C-alpha positions in Angstrom: 123.3 99.8 106.4 120.9 96.9 106.0 117.3 97.4 107.2 117.1 93.8 108.5 120.2 94.3 110.6 118.9 97.5 112.1 115.6 96.0 113.0 117.2 92.9 114.4 119.7 95.0 116.4 116.8 97.0 118.0 114.8 93.8 118.6 117.7 92.0 120.2 118.5 95.0 122.4 115.0 95.1 123.7 115.0 91.3 124.2 118.2 91.6 126.4 116.6 94.3 128.5 113.4 92.3 128.9 115.2 89.1 129.7 117.4 90.8 132.3 114.4 92.5 134.0 112.5 89.3 134.1 115.1 87.0 135.5 117.8 89.1 137.2 116.0 92.0 138.9 117.5 92.7 142.3 115.0 91.9 145.1 113.6 95.1 146.5 113.4 95.9 150.2 110.3 97.7 151.5 110.8 101.5 151.4 109.5 104.0 153.9 106.8 104.9 151.4 105.8 101.3 151.0 105.6 100.8 154.8 103.5 103.9 155.0 101.3 102.6 152.2 100.8 99.2 154.0 99.7 101.1 157.2 97.3 103.1 155.1 95.9 99.9 153.5 95.3 98.4 157.0 93.5 101.6 158.0 91.3 101.3 154.9 90.6 97.7 155.8 89.4 98.8 159.2 87.0 101.2 157.5 85.4 98.7 155.2 82.3 98.6 157.3 81.4 102.0 156.0 82.1 101.5 152.3 80.3 99.4 149.7 81.9 95.9 149.2 81.5 93.6 146.3 83.4 90.3 146.9 82.1 87.7 149.3 84.0 84.8 150.8 83.6 81.6 148.9 84.8 78.0 148.7 85.4 76.6 145.2 85.2 72.9 144.4 86.9 72.3 141.1 84.8 70.4 138.5 85.1 69.7 134.8 83.3 72.2 132.6 80.6 69.7 131.6 80.0 68.6 135.2 79.6 72.2 136.3 77.2 73.2 133.5 75.1 70.0 133.8 74.7 70.3 137.6 73.3 73.9 137.5 70.0 75.3 136.3 70.5 77.4 133.2 69.0 79.4 130.4 70.4 79.1 126.9 72.2 81.9 124.9 72.5 81.8 121.2 72.8 84.2 118.2 74.8 84.3 115.0 78.2 84.7 116.8 78.0 83.1 120.3 76.4 80.1 122.0 76.3 79.4 125.8 74.2 79.8 128.9 73.5 81.8 132.0 73.7 80.2 135.4 70.6 80.9 137.4 72.6 80.6 140.6 74.0 84.0 140.8 72.8 85.0 137.4 76.3 84.5 136.1 77.3 84.7 132.5 79.8 81.9 132.7 79.4 79.8 129.5 80.3 81.4 126.2 81.7 79.9 123.0 82.4 81.7 119.7 80.6 80.0 116.8 82.6 81.5 114.0 86.0 80.7 115.5 87.2 77.1 115.9 89.8 75.6 118.2 91.8 74.0 115.4 91.7 74.1 111.6 90.9 70.4 111.3 88.0 70.3 113.8 84.6 71.9 114.3 84.8 72.6 118.0 84.1 76.2 118.9 86.5 78.4 120.8 85.4 78.2 124.5 86.0 81.6 126.2 84.0 81.8 129.4 83.8 79.0 131.9 82.0 78.4 135.2 83.6 79.6 138.4 84.2 76.1 139.9 86.3 75.0 136.9 90.1 75.3 136.7 89.8 77.8 133.8 86.9 79.6 135.4 86.1 83.0 133.7 82.7 84.5 134.4 80.8 87.8 134.6 78.5 89.0 137.4 76.5 92.2 138.0 74.5 93.4 140.9 74.0 95.9 143.7 75.8 96.5 147.0 75.2 98.8 150.0 77.2 100.6 152.7 77.8 98.1 155.5 75.8 95.5 153.5 72.8 96.5 155.5 70.4 95.6 152.7 70.1 92.0 151.7 71.2 91.9 148.0 71.6 88.9 145.6 75.0 87.2 145.7 76.7 84.5 143.5 74.8 81.9 145.6 71.4 83.4 145.0 68.9 81.5 143.0 67.2 83.6 140.3 63.9 82.7 138.5 63.1 83.3 134.9 60.1 85.6 134.1 58.7 84.7 130.6 61.1 83.8 127.8 63.8 81.3 128.8 66.2 81.6 125.9 68.4 84.7 125.1 68.7 85.5 121.5 69.2 88.7 119.4 65.4 88.9 119.1 64.3 87.7 122.5 65.6 89.2 125.8 65.3 87.4 129.1 64.2 88.7 132.5 65.5 87.3 135.8 64.1 88.0 139.2 65.2 87.6 142.8 63.2 88.5 145.9 65.1 89.3 149.1 62.0 88.4 151.2 62.5 91.8 153.0 60.5 94.0 150.6 63.0 94.4 147.8 62.6 92.7 144.4 65.6 92.6 142.0 65.3 92.2 138.3 67.8 91.9 135.4 66.7 92.4 131.8 69.4 90.9 129.6 69.5 91.7 125.9 71.8 90.5 123.2 72.5 91.8 119.7 73.4 89.7 116.7 77.1 89.7 117.6 78.8 90.2 121.0 77.0 93.0 122.9 75.0 92.2 126.0 72.9 95.0 127.5 72.0 94.4 131.2 69.4 96.6 132.8 69.2 96.1 136.6 66.0 97.2 138.3 65.1 97.2 142.0 61.5 97.6 143.3 61.3 98.9 146.8 58.3 97.6 148.7 59.8 98.3 152.2 58.6 101.1 154.5 61.7 103.2 154.0 63.9 104.5 151.2 67.0 102.5 150.3 70.3 103.4 148.7 72.2 100.9 146.5 75.4 101.0 144.5 75.4 99.2 141.1 78.5 97.2 140.1 79.8 94.7 137.7 82.7 92.3 137.9 84.5 89.7 135.7 86.7 87.1 137.4 89.3 84.8 135.8 90.6 82.0 138.0 94.1 81.9 136.5 96.3 83.3 133.8 95.4 81.5 130.5 97.7 78.8 129.5 98.0 80.0 125.9 99.0 83.6 126.8 101.8 84.8 124.5 104.4 86.7 126.6 105.7 88.9 123.7 106.6 92.5 124.2 104.9 93.1 120.9 101.4 92.7 122.2 99.5 93.3 125.5 97.4 90.6 127.1 95.8 91.3 130.5 93.8 94.2 132.0 92.8 97.1 129.8 90.6 100.2 130.0 90.1 103.7 128.9 89.5 106.2 131.8 88.6 109.8 130.9 90.2 109.5 127.5 93.4 107.7 128.8 94.3 104.2 127.8 95.6 102.0 130.6 97.1 98.5 130.2 98.1 96.4 133.2 99.8 93.0 133.1 98.6 90.0 135.2 101.8 90.2 137.2 101.3 93.9 138.0 97.8 93.2 139.3 98.9 90.2 141.3 101.4 92.4 143.0 99.0 95.2 144.0 95.5 96.3 143.5 95.1 99.0 140.9 92.2 101.5 141.5 91.1 104.3 139.2 88.2 106.7 139.2 86.5 108.1 136.0 83.4 109.7 134.7 83.5 108.1 131.3 85.3 105.0 130.0 85.4 101.2 129.8 87.4 98.4 131.3 88.0 94.7 130.8 90.4 91.8 130.2 92.0 91.2 126.8 93.6 88.1 125.2 95.4 88.0 121.9 92.2 87.3 119.9 89.3 87.6 122.5 88.2 90.1 125.0 85.6 91.0 127.7 84.7 94.6 128.6 82.3 96.6 130.7 81.0 100.0 129.7 79.4 101.6 132.7 76.3 103.8 132.4 77.2 107.0 130.6 77.6 110.1 132.8 78.0 108.2 136.1 81.2 108.6 137.9 82.7 105.2 138.8 85.6 103.5 140.6 87.3 100.7 138.8 89.6 98.0 140.3 92.0 95.5 138.9 93.0 93.1 141.6 93.9 89.5 142.5 91.7 87.9 145.1 90.7 84.3 144.6 91.3 85.0 140.9 92.0 88.0 138.7 89.2 90.5 138.9 88.2 93.6 136.9 85.3 95.5 138.3 83.7 98.8 138.7 81.2 100.3 141.2 79.2 103.5 140.6 80.2 106.1 143.1 76.8 107.8 143.5 74.2 105.5 145.0 70.8 104.9 143.4 68.2 106.2 145.9 65.0 104.3 145.8 62.1 105.7 147.7 59.4 103.7 149.3 57.0 102.1 146.8 59.1 103.1 143.8 61.8 101.6 141.6 65.4 102.4 140.6 67.5 101.1 137.8 70.9 101.0 136.2 72.2 99.9 132.8 75.6 98.5 131.6 77.0 97.2 128.4 79.0 94.0 128.3 81.1 92.9 125.4 82.2 89.2 125.2 83.9 89.3 121.8 86.3 88.1 119.2 88.5 90.9 118.3 87.3 91.3 114.7 88.4 94.7 113.4 85.2 95.5 111.5 83.1 94.5 114.5 85.1 96.3 117.1 85.3 99.5 115.0 81.5 99.3 114.4 80.8 99.1 118.1 83.1 102.0 118.9 81.3 104.2 116.3 77.7 103.1 116.8 77.8 102.8 120.6 79.9 105.9 120.9 82.6 104.3 123.1 85.7 106.4 123.2 88.9 104.6 122.0 87.1 101.2 122.1 89.0 100.2 119.0 92.2 100.2 121.1 91.2 96.9 122.7 93.0 95.6 119.6 96.6 96.3 120.3 97.7 98.4 117.3 100.7 99.6 119.2 102.9 102.7 119.0 102.6 103.0 115.2 98.8 103.0 115.3 98.5 105.4 112.4 100.6 103.1 110.2 99.4 99.7 111.6 95.7 100.1 111.3 95.6 101.5 107.8 97.9 98.7 106.7 95.3 96.3 108.0 92.6 97.8 105.9 94.9 97.5 102.9 95.7 93.8 103.5 92.0 93.1 104.3 91.1 94.6 100.9 93.8 92.6 99.1 92.5 89.5 100.9 89.0 90.1 99.7 90.0 90.5 96.1 92.6 87.7 96.0 90.8 85.2 98.2 93.9 84.1 100.0 95.5 85.9 103.0 99.0 84.6 102.1 98.7 86.1 98.6 97.5 89.4 100.3 100.7 89.4 102.4 102.8 89.0 99.3 100.9 91.8 97.5 101.2 94.1 100.4 104.9 93.5 100.8 105.4 94.3 97.1 103.4 97.4 97.4 105.4 98.6 100.4 108.7 97.9 98.5 107.4 99.9 95.6 106.5 102.9 97.8 110.0 102.9 99.3 111.8 102.1 96.1 113.5 105.5 95.8 114.6 105.6 99.4 115.9 102.0 99.2 117.7 102.8 95.9 119.5 105.7 97.6 120.5 103.5 100.6 121.6 100.6 98.5 123.6 102.9 96.2 125.5 104.2 99.2 126.1 100.7 100.5 127.2 99.5 97.0 129.8 102.3 96.9 131.1 101.4 100.3 131.5 97.8 99.3 133.2 98.7 96.1 135.9 100.8 97.9 136.5 98.2 100.5 139.7 96.8 98.8 141.1 100.3 98.7 140.2 100.9 102.3 141.9 97.7 103.3 145.0 98.8 101.4 145.0 102.2 103.2 144.6 100.5 106.6 147.6 98.3 105.9 149.7 101.2 104.5 149.0 103.5 107.4 148.5 101.0 110.2 151.0 102.9 112.4 149.7 106.4 111.7 146.0 106.8 112.7 145.9 110.5 111.7 147.2 109.8 108.2 144.8 106.9 107.8 141.9 109.1 108.8 143.0 111.8 106.3 143.4 109.3 103.5 140.0 107.7 104.2 138.2 111.1 104.2 140.0 111.9 100.9 138.7 108.6 99.4 135.2 109.4 100.5 135.3 112.9 99.0 136.8 111.5 95.7 134.1 108.9 95.3 131.3 111.1 96.8 130.6 108.7 99.6 128.9 109.6 102.8 129.2 106.6 105.2 126.1 107.6 107.1 124.0 108.3 104.0 122.7 104.7 103.8 121.2 104.9 107.3 118.6 107.6 107.2 116.4 106.0 104.4 116.5 102.7 106.4 115.5 104.5 109.6 112.5 106.1 107.8 111.3 102.7 106.6 111.6 100.9 110.0 108.3 102.1 111.4 106.4 100.8 108.4 108.1 97.4 108.4 107.5 97.1 112.1 103.9 98.1 111.6 103.4 95.3 109.0 105.0 92.8 111.4 102.8 94.0 114.3 99.6 94.0 112.2 100.1 90.5 111.0 101.0 89.3 114.6 97.8 90.6 116.1 95.3 90.0 113.3 92.5 87.6 114.1 91.6 87.8 110.4 94.8 85.8 109.6 93.9 83.0 112.1 93.2 79.7 110.4 93.8 81.2 106.9 95.7 78.9 104.5 98.5 79.7 102.1 99.6 77.4 99.3 101.0 73.9 99.8 101.6 72.7 103.4 100.6 76.0 105.1 97.1 75.4 106.4 97.1 78.2 109.1 99.1 81.4 108.6 98.8 82.2 112.3 100.6 78.9 113.3 104.2 78.0 112.7 105.4 76.2 109.6 104.6 72.5 110.4 107.4 71.0 108.4 110.8 70.4 109.7 114.3 69.8 108.4 114.9 67.1 111.0 112.5 64.6 109.4 113.4 65.7 105.9 110.1 67.7 105.6 107.9 64.7 106.2 109.9 62.0 104.2 110.9 60.3 107.5 108.0 59.0 109.6 109.1 60.7 112.8 107.7 63.6 114.8 110.6 65.6 116.3 110.1 67.6 119.5 108.8 71.1 119.2 112.2 72.8 119.5 113.4 70.9 116.4 110.6 72.0 114.2 112.4 74.3 111.7 110.2 74.5 108.6 110.8 75.3 104.9 109.7 78.9 105.1 112.0 79.7 108.1 114.9 78.1 106.2 114.0 80.2 103.0 114.0 83.3 105.2 117.4 82.4 106.7 118.9 81.7 103.3 117.5 84.9 101.8 119.0 86.9 104.7 122.4 85.2 104.2 122.3 86.2 100.5 121.3 89.7 101.4 124.2 90.0 103.8 126.6 89.0 101.1 125.5 92.1 99.1 126.4 94.4 101.9 129.8 95.7 102.9 131.3 93.5 105.6 131.8 95.1 109.0 135.4 96.3 109.5 135.6 94.7 112.9 136.3 90.9 112.6 134.2 90.0 115.7 131.3 92.1 114.5 131.6 90.4 111.1 131.3 87.0 112.8 128.3 88.1 114.8 126.5 89.3 111.7 127.4 86.1 109.8 125.7 84.2 112.6 122.4 86.2 112.4 120.7 84.3 109.6 121.1 81.0 111.5 120.0 82.6 114.7 116.9 84.2 113.3 116.0 81.0 111.4 115.9 79.2 114.7 114.1 82.0 116.5 111.4 82.7 113.8 110.8 79.0 113.2 108.2 79.0 116.0 106.6 82.3 114.8 103.3 82.4 112.8 104.1 81.4 109.2 102.4 84.5 107.9 105.1 86.6 109.5 107.9 84.4 108.1 106.3 84.6 104.6 106.3 88.4 104.9 110.0 88.5 106.0 111.1 86.1 103.3 109.3 87.9 100.4 110.6 91.2 101.7 114.2 89.8 101.7 113.8 88.4 98.2 112.6 91.8 96.8 115.4 93.6 98.7 117.9 91.2 97.2 116.7 91.7 93.7 116.8 95.5 94.0 120.1 95.5 95.8 121.7 93.1 93.3 120.8 95.4 90.3 122.2 98.4 92.1 125.5 96.7 93.1 126.0 95.6 89.5 125.5 99.1 88.2 127.7 100.8 90.8 131.3 101.3 90.0 134.0 103.4 91.6 137.5 104.6 90.5 140.1 104.0 93.1 143.2 104.8 91.0 
């Protein structure tokens, strides 16, 4: 039993299920429960006047990013990791770029992550206060804030923004930034009215649309994420568009995650809060503290939240989880089901990267190390497969001899297995044990920001991008740029050839149809994996070559007596 074939079979099965569910799901009629739920939602809507509300009606005029930024009054943000600005209209954090991560290998343009609300790719963060029935005038996204003192936000200089409601309440925000990706926002209200007031603090991030570069792979989650009372929750954009998802918790965090980037709120510790993931003029993730802050006459009240606008660098995210004491914050990086395999493997490859200086070399070294660890198990499996292949001529002779007597054929086959000490299933268990580790490597390489824009040797300038060469212009010899579906590079071809060779060392399936399907697999996977990150293709190719070498030696050493 070949480990590649097992993995491929599992992957293809999941692909079929996902494809069917995505395109052929039977339309569902409303159930009695759903009708009842709709009635309940209407009832809740009627009661909104007695509950705190966050979102306000708005009309958005789409502008370009530069037009939007230039037309609004702003204060600058900059530290070692991010650069951007805060819009003083609404005190929105809506302009953030990552200084250490570029859009492409060949240019120096920063990755742009947050955008103003009135742009097509708007993605912005707001924070503030609300009250029951909106009886107290609070700042909105249209409110004009003023700067008190310092007018640039850095890791050594916080900024203070102020807004006066002209009715006796003064609102302040103190925004601090560390040297990486953590914003601390302290909201303060001074009550100069002649009565006590009660306000509910909240924070919300809004994304106008699903990002164009989202990668809809089952292997990784992109969308809404949070940990609520120790339980990780992940919701897709489609789930949230279909219905509002509300949760209550006393501890946790919530946000939106991309493949390499993320935003997250951490509400004030010890305060029970209600979170919502919803679609309403954009995708929104928000929370509101359940218990109001009571501010007596001539006194002040405050609330604090932590906001992360970050690149998903493993060392950075783990550091925040530990130092900020944020439970399961490291899970914003999607390590997957095999977390306890995947994450340690990252630390191994990161160490190999640091000592070798090349991430591609680190992939090769890690693949060799894993093959060495599983060398005894693989030997056992290959020995079993080699014996099965060696007795195939005798098995074919017995099938022809007893083709009309199935019982006799079964008896003769079992006798042959006993004589040669062969267990047909003995090659499967060692492979099944190895599958979680191979999948963990695959997963780790797929999600790693650290592999992004890392070169290998020769034509591979970015291991997180597909092999740029293609068979259809003779790997660059012909001056023609084929369409994307025709880009089948050198490394995918090497992977396909290595898989074909590996299959030749395995016993052929007894069923002719099954044999034809397996013979087609190398070509099929070559086409499929041609668009995958080249680092993954390098891993599979090197793994195949090492497997071939080990299997070839065992096949040559394995003999059976069939006389």
